[in-house]
DOKOL-721063 format. One line per field, with one value per residue (C-alpha): residue in three letters; residue number from 0; z, x negated, y; chain. Coordinates in Angstrom, 3 decimals. Layout:
<sites>
code [ALA	...]
pos [NUM	...]
c3 [Z	...]
c1 [X	...]
c2 [Y	...]
unit [A	...]
</sites>
This chain:
<sites>
code [MET	ILE	THR	SER	ARG	PHE	SER	HIS	ARG	LEU	TRP	LEU	SER	SER	LEU	GLY	TRP	ALA	ALA	THR	LEU	VAL	TYR	SER	MET	ALA	VAL	PHE	ARG	THR	GLU	LEU	PRO	VAL	VAL	SER	PRO	GLU	LYS	VAL	GLY	LEU	ASP	PRO	GLY	LYS	LEU	GLY	LYS	ILE	ASP	GLY	LEU	VAL	SER	GLY	TRP	ILE	ALA	SER	ASN	LYS	LEU	ALA	GLY	ALA	THR	VAL	ALA	VAL	ALA	ARG	HIS	GLY	GLN	VAL	ALA	TYR	PHE	LYS	ALA	PHE	GLY	GLN	ARG	ASP	ARG	GLU	ALA	SER	SER	PRO	MET	THR	GLU	ASP	THR	ILE	PHE	ARG	ILE	TYR	SER	MET	SER	LYS	ALA	PHE	THR	SER	ALA	ALA	VAL	LEU	MET	LEU	MET	GLU	GLU	GLY	LYS	ILE	GLY	LEU	GLU	ASP	PRO	ILE	SER	ARG	TYR	ILE	PRO	GLU	PHE	LYS	GLY	ILE	GLN	VAL	SER	GLY	PRO	PHE	GLY	ASN	HIS	PRO	ALA	LYS	ARG	GLU	PRO	THR	VAL	ARG	ASP	LEU	LEU	LEU	HIS	THR	ALA	GLY	LEU	GLY	TYR	GLY	GLY	GLY	THR	THR	ALA	VAL	ASP	LYS	ALA	TYR	GLN	ALA	ALA	LYS	ILE	LEU	ASN	ARG	ASP	ILE	ASP	LEU	GLN	THR	THR	CYS	ALA	ALA	LEU	GLY	ARG	ILE	PRO	LEU	HIS	PHE	GLU	PRO	GLY	THR	ALA	TRP	GLN	TYR	SER	VAL	GLY	ILE	ASP	VAL	LEU	GLY	ARG	ILE	VAL	GLU	VAL	ALA	SER	GLY	GLN	THR	PHE	ASP	VAL	PHE	LEU	GLU	GLN	ARG	ILE	PHE	SER	PRO	LEU	ASP	LEU	LYS	ASP	THR	GLY	PHE	PHE	VAL	PRO	SER	GLU	LYS	ALA	THR	ARG	PHE	ALA	ALA	LEU	TYR	HIS	TYR	ASP	GLU	LYS	GLY	GLY	LEU	THR	LEU	GLN	ASP	GLY	PRO	GLY	ALA	SER	VAL	TYR	LEU	LYS	LYS	PRO	LYS	PHE	PHE	SER	GLY	GLY	GLY	GLY	LEU	VAL	SER	THR	THR	ARG	ASP	TYR	LEU	ARG	PHE	LEU	SER	LEU	ILE	ARG	ASN	ARG	GLY	GLU	LEU	GLY	GLY	VAL	ARG	LEU	LEU	LYS	PRO	ALA	THR	VAL	ASP	LEU	MET	THR	HIS	ASN	ASP	LEU	PRO	ALA	SER	ILE	LEU	PRO	ILE	ARG	PHE	GLY	GLU	GLU	LEU	ARG	TYR	GLY	LEU	GLY	PHE	GLY	LEU	GLY	PHE	ASN	VAL	ARG	VAL	GLU	HIS	SER	ASP	LYS	TRP	ASP	PRO	ALA	ALA	PRO	VAL	GLY	GLU	TRP	GLY	TRP	GLY	GLY	ALA	ALA	SER	THR	HIS	TYR	TRP	ALA	SER	PRO	LYS	ASP	ASP	LEU	VAL	VAL	ILE	THR	MET	GLU	GLN	THR	MET	PRO	TYR	ASN	PHE	ASN	LEU	GLU	THR	GLY	LEU	LYS	GLY	VAL	ILE	TYR	SER	ALA	VAL	ASN	GLY	ASN]
pos [0	1	2	3	4	5	6	7	8	9	10	11	12	13	14	15	16	17	18	19	20	21	22	23	24	25	26	27	28	29	30	31	32	33	34	35	36	37	38	39	40	41	42	43	44	45	46	47	48	49	50	51	52	53	54	55	56	57	58	59	60	61	62	63	64	65	66	67	68	69	70	71	72	73	74	75	76	77	78	79	80	81	82	83	84	85	86	87	88	89	90	91	92	93	94	95	96	97	98	99	100	101	102	103	104	105	106	107	108	109	110	111	112	113	114	115	116	117	118	119	120	121	122	123	124	125	126	127	128	129	130	131	132	133	134	135	136	137	138	139	140	141	142	143	144	145	146	147	148	149	150	151	152	153	154	155	156	157	158	159	160	161	162	163	164	165	166	167	168	169	170	171	172	173	174	175	176	177	178	179	180	181	182	183	184	185	186	187	188	189	190	191	192	193	194	195	196	197	198	199	200	201	202	203	204	205	206	207	208	209	210	211	212	213	214	215	216	217	218	219	220	221	222	223	224	225	226	227	228	229	230	231	232	233	234	235	236	237	238	239	240	241	242	243	244	245	246	247	248	249	250	251	252	253	254	255	256	257	258	259	260	261	262	263	264	265	266	267	268	269	270	271	272	273	274	275	276	277	278	279	280	281	282	283	284	285	286	287	288	289	290	291	292	293	294	295	296	297	298	299	300	301	302	303	304	305	306	307	308	309	310	311	312	313	314	315	316	317	318	319	320	321	322	323	324	325	326	327	328	329	330	331	332	333	334	335	336	337	338	339	340	341	342	343	344	345	346	347	348	349	350	351	352	353	354	355	356	357	358	359	360	361	362	363	364	365	366	367	368	369	370	371	372	373	374	375	376	377	378	379	380	381	382	383	384	385	386	387	388	389	390	391	392	393	394	395	396	397	398	399	400	401	402	403	404	405	406	407	408	409	410	411	412	413	414	415	416	417	418	419	420	421	422	423	424]
c3 [-102.397	-99.492	-99.214	-99.158	-96.593	-94.423	-94.489	-94.204	-90.785	-90.082	-90.318	-88.285	-85.636	-85.771	-85.281	-82.089	-80.466	-81.307	-79.630	-76.825	-76.070	-76.646	-74.130	-71.761	-71.842	-69.257	-66.891	-66.981	-66.024	-63.202	-59.602	-57.228	-55.419	-52.384	-49.618	-45.682	-43.506	-42.476	-45.985	-46.570	-42.801	-40.850	-37.457	-38.385	-34.203	-34.550	-37.797	-36.767	-34.111	-37.014	-36.880	-33.522	-33.916	-37.047	-35.694	-32.548	-34.350	-36.467	-33.353	-31.494	-34.688	-35.895	-39.434	-40.998	-42.932	-44.012	-46.190	-45.074	-47.537	-46.420	-48.893	-48.589	-50.923	-53.788	-52.183	-50.346	-47.018	-45.272	-47.356	-45.204	-45.671	-42.257	-41.420	-44.491	-47.627	-47.407	-43.793	-45.110	-47.622	-45.229	-48.018	-46.438	-47.421	-49.556	-51.194	-54.602	-52.914	-54.954	-53.293	-53.734	-53.290	-53.205	-53.280	-53.743	-57.037	-57.230	-57.561	-60.633	-62.406	-61.159	-63.225	-65.898	-66.290	-65.770	-68.217	-70.948	-69.160	-70.199	-73.526	-73.849	-74.106	-70.885	-68.755	-64.960	-64.980	-67.782	-67.024	-66.542	-69.654	-71.622	-71.984	-70.353	-71.940	-69.112	-66.967	-68.301	-66.425	-63.243	-59.952	-56.465	-53.938	-51.414	-48.187	-50.478	-53.215	-56.648	-58.306	-61.188	-59.861	-59.952	-62.043	-63.410	-61.477	-63.130	-63.660	-60.684	-58.641	-59.359	-58.581	-54.908	-54.063	-54.206	-57.171	-54.964	-55.600	-52.998	-53.115	-52.367	-49.088	-47.088	-46.718	-48.421	-51.704	-53.496	-51.688	-52.810	-56.547	-56.303	-55.300	-57.616	-60.734	-59.605	-59.609	-58.998	-60.588	-61.829	-64.840	-65.663	-67.787	-67.379	-69.778	-68.866	-64.774	-65.552	-68.082	-64.634	-62.368	-64.727	-63.817	-60.429	-57.911	-56.873	-52.799	-52.775	-54.604	-56.429	-54.867	-51.345	-49.460	-49.445	-50.087	-50.555	-53.960	-57.334	-58.810	-59.894	-61.126	-63.275	-64.148	-65.713	-68.194	-69.216	-69.687	-72.550	-74.121	-74.358	-75.385	-77.406	-75.417	-72.704	-69.344	-68.781	-71.834	-71.721	-68.077	-69.217	-72.074	-70.500	-66.891	-65.988	-68.880	-69.389	-65.273	-65.445	-63.135	-63.690	-61.385	-61.364	-62.677	-62.889	-62.549	-61.729	-64.093	-63.828	-63.896	-61.013	-58.593	-56.477	-55.449	-54.742	-51.145	-49.078	-47.708	-43.806	-41.652	-38.402	-35.957	-32.575	-30.795	-31.586	-34.517	-38.103	-40.709	-44.436	-46.872	-50.127	-50.667	-53.812	-54.970	-55.752	-56.118	-58.613	-59.342	-61.196	-63.583	-66.003	-65.226	-67.540	-65.210	-64.742	-61.589	-61.270	-57.896	-56.068	-58.953	-58.992	-57.761	-57.321	-55.242	-52.792	-55.180	-58.018	-55.850	-54.388	-58.018	-59.019	-55.440	-56.437	-59.689	-57.694	-55.041	-58.217	-59.218	-62.587	-63.772	-62.574	-64.243	-67.265	-67.900	-67.328	-67.300	-65.373	-65.363	-62.052	-62.185	-62.223	-59.627	-57.120	-58.054	-56.864	-53.576	-52.480	-50.796	-53.029	-50.934	-49.277	-46.082	-45.898	-45.892	-43.803	-42.345	-44.595	-43.399	-43.180	-41.147	-38.209	-38.523	-38.713	-39.954	-38.326	-40.623	-43.613	-47.238	-50.165	-53.557	-56.989	-56.167	-52.332	-49.198	-47.766	-43.785	-44.242	-40.396	-37.104	-35.301	-32.371	-32.761	-36.097	-37.165	-35.154	-36.075	-39.654	-40.334	-42.198	-46.074	-45.906	-48.369	-48.798	-48.962	-48.287	-49.324	-48.025	-46.880	-44.683	-46.940	-46.754	-48.016	-47.119	-48.216	-46.267	-48.652	-45.995	-45.035	-48.398	-46.897	-48.516	-47.041	-47.609	-45.455	-47.291	-45.589	-46.737	-43.658	-43.467	-42.103	-42.550	-40.433	-39.009	-37.061	-39.455	-40.001	-37.002	-35.200	-37.216	-38.103	-35.399	-35.333	-38.829	-38.333	-35.336	-37.494	-39.339	-38.407	-40.382	-43.081]
c1 [-69.535	-68.385	-72.211	-72.911	-70.061	-71.377	-74.947	-74.027	-72.435	-75.717	-77.654	-75.194	-75.623	-79.299	-79.809	-77.179	-79.093	-82.692	-81.120	-79.894	-83.219	-85.154	-83.167	-82.651	-86.532	-87.027	-84.401	-86.578	-89.912	-88.443	-87.671	-85.672	-88.559	-89.583	-90.060	-90.796	-87.519	-88.486	-88.490	-84.537	-83.717	-84.057	-85.523	-88.204	-88.211	-84.264	-84.873	-87.611	-85.172	-84.210	-87.347	-86.678	-82.676	-83.331	-86.503	-84.205	-81.722	-84.177	-85.342	-81.999	-81.773	-78.757	-80.376	-83.062	-84.194	-82.600	-83.610	-82.246	-82.619	-81.698	-81.613	-80.643	-80.238	-80.693	-84.504	-85.482	-86.495	-86.613	-86.625	-88.024	-87.901	-87.875	-87.762	-87.630	-85.822	-86.050	-87.168	-87.861	-90.353	-91.495	-90.786	-91.009	-87.862	-89.269	-87.871	-87.301	-85.518	-82.447	-79.186	-75.771	-73.928	-70.394	-67.573	-70.187	-69.503	-65.956	-67.465	-69.119	-66.014	-63.903	-66.995	-66.540	-62.782	-63.016	-65.589	-62.910	-60.328	-62.373	-62.599	-58.722	-59.098	-57.483	-54.525	-53.975	-50.611	-50.948	-48.873	-51.148	-49.490	-50.637	-53.677	-52.907	-49.454	-48.816	-48.103	-45.026	-41.965	-43.818	-41.975	-42.143	-42.086	-39.637	-38.116	-35.129	-37.352	-38.815	-37.441	-38.490	-40.707	-38.939	-41.932	-44.996	-48.257	-50.817	-54.343	-54.112	-52.720	-55.318	-57.929	-56.354	-55.446	-51.907	-50.603	-49.435	-52.164	-54.286	-57.255	-55.795	-57.019	-53.753	-51.165	-48.363	-46.749	-48.505	-51.713	-51.181	-50.775	-53.498	-55.697	-53.883	-55.245	-58.506	-58.763	-62.422	-63.854	-67.305	-66.506	-63.407	-63.349	-61.608	-59.368	-58.246	-57.964	-56.226	-53.697	-53.171	-53.009	-50.088	-48.038	-48.290	-45.555	-46.926	-47.115	-45.259	-43.595	-46.153	-46.998	-45.473	-48.616	-52.041	-53.853	-57.788	-57.459	-58.785	-57.416	-61.082	-61.468	-58.531	-60.028	-63.121	-60.423	-59.115	-62.408	-62.734	-59.890	-60.243	-63.698	-63.919	-67.046	-67.594	-67.377	-71.225	-72.089	-70.225	-71.699	-75.375	-75.141	-72.815	-74.337	-76.922	-79.361	-78.435	-79.343	-82.123	-80.517	-83.441	-82.420	-78.506	-76.528	-74.413	-76.931	-80.778	-83.073	-85.701	-88.755	-86.893	-85.757	-88.763	-86.854	-83.963	-82.884	-81.443	-77.766	-77.403	-74.520	-74.373	-71.761	-72.193	-73.663	-77.674	-77.734	-78.481	-78.580	-79.122	-76.003	-77.077	-80.956	-82.466	-83.977	-80.787	-78.087	-75.253	-76.045	-79.303	-77.123	-74.768	-71.301	-68.418	-66.245	-67.623	-66.454	-66.230	-64.755	-67.783	-70.017	-73.088	-76.720	-78.969	-81.502	-81.834	-83.204	-80.788	-77.938	-79.280	-79.597	-75.846	-74.826	-77.284	-75.505	-71.888	-73.624	-74.459	-71.037	-71.647	-74.771	-78.580	-81.612	-80.233	-77.958	-74.223	-71.704	-68.469	-66.865	-67.459	-63.698	-63.561	-66.069	-63.766	-60.813	-63.243	-64.623	-61.157	-58.221	-55.151	-53.244	-49.854	-49.963	-47.104	-49.442	-52.144	-54.009	-55.619	-56.009	-57.465	-55.167	-54.582	-57.327	-56.369	-58.642	-57.985	-58.572	-60.019	-57.813	-58.871	-60.196	-60.447	-63.277	-64.285	-62.515	-62.782	-62.406	-59.839	-59.430	-61.307	-60.552	-61.938	-60.742	-62.637	-65.914	-66.078	-69.501	-68.121	-67.357	-64.482	-65.383	-67.510	-66.955	-68.303	-67.734	-69.586	-70.077	-69.244	-72.604	-72.831	-74.255	-73.200	-73.407	-71.971	-72.306	-71.191	-70.678	-70.778	-74.418	-75.575	-76.229	-76.631	-77.253	-77.429	-78.276	-78.933	-78.623	-77.352	-75.499	-72.158	-69.222	-69.060	-70.400	-70.806	-74.195	-76.407	-73.321	-72.014	-75.407	-77.322	-74.658	-75.000	-78.499	-78.857	-76.478	-77.906	-81.068	-79.478	-80.231	-78.578	-80.814]
c2 [24.722	22.569	21.453	25.227	26.212	23.464	24.664	28.312	27.053	24.956	27.518	30.093	27.161	27.184	30.711	30.782	28.066	29.750	32.721	30.905	29.099	32.651	34.137	31.265	30.551	34.349	32.758	29.357	31.394	33.254	31.781	33.422	35.881	34.533	37.162	37.314	37.501	41.284	42.276	41.431	42.837	39.209	38.646	35.981	35.095	34.234	32.568	30.212	28.965	27.105	24.758	23.955	22.796	20.607	18.745	18.163	16.707	14.457	13.470	12.540	10.229	11.871	12.754	11.374	14.527	18.133	21.305	24.508	27.753	31.225	34.161	37.631	40.254	37.627	37.172	33.429	34.242	30.885	27.720	24.495	20.653	18.508	15.005	12.235	11.475	7.904	6.540	3.202	3.940	6.680	9.500	12.873	15.024	17.893	21.081	19.129	16.391	15.215	14.956	13.663	16.896	15.305	18.142	20.892	19.708	21.368	24.856	24.434	22.752	25.510	28.029	26.186	26.551	29.645	30.542	29.061	30.996	33.707	32.499	32.482	28.269	28.045	29.598	29.719	29.394	26.738	23.164	20.169	18.840	21.104	19.467	16.121	14.816	11.992	14.743	16.108	15.257	14.043	12.770	13.769	11.330	11.976	10.297	8.822	8.067	9.611	12.911	15.199	18.014	21.654	22.726	21.132	21.554	24.051	25.230	27.401	24.687	22.415	25.270	25.654	22.451	23.085	20.603	17.721	15.486	13.613	11.108	8.253	7.521	6.883	4.031	5.524	4.592	7.382	6.624	2.715	3.457	5.495	2.609	0.472	2.503	2.581	6.658	7.534	4.447	5.147	2.921	4.657	7.840	11.194	10.601	7.021	8.528	11.639	9.699	7.299	10.292	11.492	8.625	8.460	10.485	13.983	13.740	17.257	19.791	22.117	25.401	24.382	22.979	22.546	19.097	18.445	16.184	14.954	18.110	19.362	15.893	16.717	20.174	18.307	16.840	19.856	21.476	18.326	18.870	23.073	22.626	19.221	18.306	15.811	17.276	16.426	17.774	21.047	21.605	20.920	23.411	25.871	25.991	23.831	24.811	27.932	28.665	26.650	23.986	21.541	18.668	18.792	16.240	13.148	10.869	10.668	9.478	7.450	9.294	11.667	8.907	8.876	12.376	11.014	10.877	7.828	8.019	7.288	6.518	7.666	6.054	8.468	5.520	6.899	4.556	5.861	3.199	2.452	3.408	3.988	3.581	5.302	2.416	0.726	3.396	3.850	7.276	6.101	4.809	7.495	6.997	6.805	8.804	12.569	13.381	17.486	16.676	15.148	13.092	15.473	15.182	18.670	19.749	22.534	24.909	24.299	24.836	28.612	29.619	28.928	30.320	33.115	33.579	34.096	36.344	38.639	38.708	35.822	36.943	36.020	36.589	38.414	35.454	35.926	33.261	34.713	37.992	39.979	40.135	36.158	36.123	37.999	35.157	32.433	34.106	35.746	34.192	33.158	31.030	32.587	32.999	30.428	27.612	28.648	27.275	24.573	21.280	18.057	15.650	16.548	19.317	22.826	24.971	28.114	31.595	29.780	30.796	29.151	30.684	29.611	27.683	28.279	28.401	31.707	32.998	35.520	36.276	35.402	32.239	31.029	27.935	27.298	27.968	31.253	32.411	32.905	36.785	37.772	37.422	34.564	31.862	28.368	24.437	21.861	17.660	14.226	13.476	16.509	19.168	22.788	26.043	29.500	33.195	36.550	39.360	41.769	40.784	39.825	36.601	32.936	29.631	26.261	22.746	19.511	15.989	12.719	11.537	10.009	10.320	14.235	16.393	19.879	19.383	21.727	23.839	25.023	24.727	26.948	29.771	31.708	31.589	32.801	35.491	36.628	36.891	39.869	43.208	44.992	46.123]
unit [A	A	A	A	A	A	A	A	A	A	A	A	A	A	A	A	A	A	A	A	A	A	A	A	A	A	A	A	A	A	A	A	A	A	A	A	A	A	A	A	A	A	A	A	A	A	A	A	A	A	A	A	A	A	A	A	A	A	A	A	A	A	A	A	A	A	A	A	A	A	A	A	A	A	A	A	A	A	A	A	A	A	A	A	A	A	A	A	A	A	A	A	A	A	A	A	A	A	A	A	A	A	A	A	A	A	A	A	A	A	A	A	A	A	A	A	A	A	A	A	A	A	A	A	A	A	A	A	A	A	A	A	A	A	A	A	A	A	A	A	A	A	A	A	A	A	A	A	A	A	A	A	A	A	A	A	A	A	A	A	A	A	A	A	A	A	A	A	A	A	A	A	A	A	A	A	A	A	A	A	A	A	A	A	A	A	A	A	A	A	A	A	A	A	A	A	A	A	A	A	A	A	A	A	A	A	A	A	A	A	A	A	A	A	A	A	A	A	A	A	A	A	A	A	A	A	A	A	A	A	A	A	A	A	A	A	A	A	A	A	A	A	A	A	A	A	A	A	A	A	A	A	A	A	A	A	A	A	A	A	A	A	A	A	A	A	A	A	A	A	A	A	A	A	A	A	A	A	A	A	A	A	A	A	A	A	A	A	A	A	A	A	A	A	A	A	A	A	A	A	A	A	A	A	A	A	A	A	A	A	A	A	A	A	A	A	A	A	A	A	A	A	A	A	A	A	A	A	A	A	A	A	A	A	A	A	A	A	A	A	A	A	A	A	A	A	A	A	A	A	A	A	A	A	A	A	A	A	A	A	A	A	A	A	A	A	A	A	A	A	A	A	A	A	A	A	A	A	A	A	A	A	A	A	A	A	A	A	A	A	A	A	A	A	A	A	A	A	A	A	A	A	A	A	A	A	A	A	A	A	A	A	A	A	A	A	A	A	A	A	A	A	A	A	A]
</sites>
């Protein structure tokens, strides 16, 4: 009888996988349509200014190479590669180059959490300790020592960066505790890392401030607990494979290494030096720490498919991952006015709020990113990769490069040009 039940479950499981395979093959055969700019209401002359601007930054040694993709109404109107992905090897940048996307990983993690929320396996108001017991009774650091938090941080707090967590890059006692615990070490798994985080005091009372943090990495562990799968397997089976994101993952397999870009450091004096060569990068080896906050690699093509799913409110090519109302949670501000604008240290990003996945433009500001229209959502990654989308204009843009420290050259330099190309169709 036990064997019979097992066989029945195996048969049902096989049917499910077969159905998924057949269902997904239609997506595998369908790339996003490529059209002329005019067909989607974009001025080709204005869009063509991108070429000279990016080539100019390469010529002035501000970046080695880049890709730029512009889609409107779900169709690709511009997609070009410039310069080199590896100057030392004289390898040209190509449309299928693989990039370290760092914090562009966060949107995938947010989507994973919200998928499980829809299934009733995760609640936005759930305390973190429901999934990671070490967060029970967490302390808050204060000027007179640590004290118990007034309330536990929740899943929503993690998504919004209001949990009181940080990145450990400063000199406070909390930062030093992060450093001692080796938070974000690629050789320490999510379970061990998150257990350690639960024993470190918070920077502030949950919900009272905004601080960019490892909270999204904690969400990766919550996905593991709620789904019963390791985070890498969940992402592959539930997001990457259904959307045909064939070059997105936590490391670069050996057969794809020739397409992996070099990472460069720009020193503001005109110097561009190699920081992480593609032939000896840690990204060539599968990590133990599946960082949903910053550990993924991807291509422009793959990421554009994912953003097209978000732009289409949770569906792409017949595959639905999220309900429209859930996508709205990602692309609309959920922060109270009392903690706006969001900030990075002394840098105030005026006019920006944050949803359960992306930054969101809540009002126009001449002080920060003045070309951005109200309603625009997006984010970026530490190696100066960027993306933004304007629902009003039905526009999605991705710029990829591999330059540290983080800069806004491609985003601020191209955003006004690209929006000027929209003629209202």
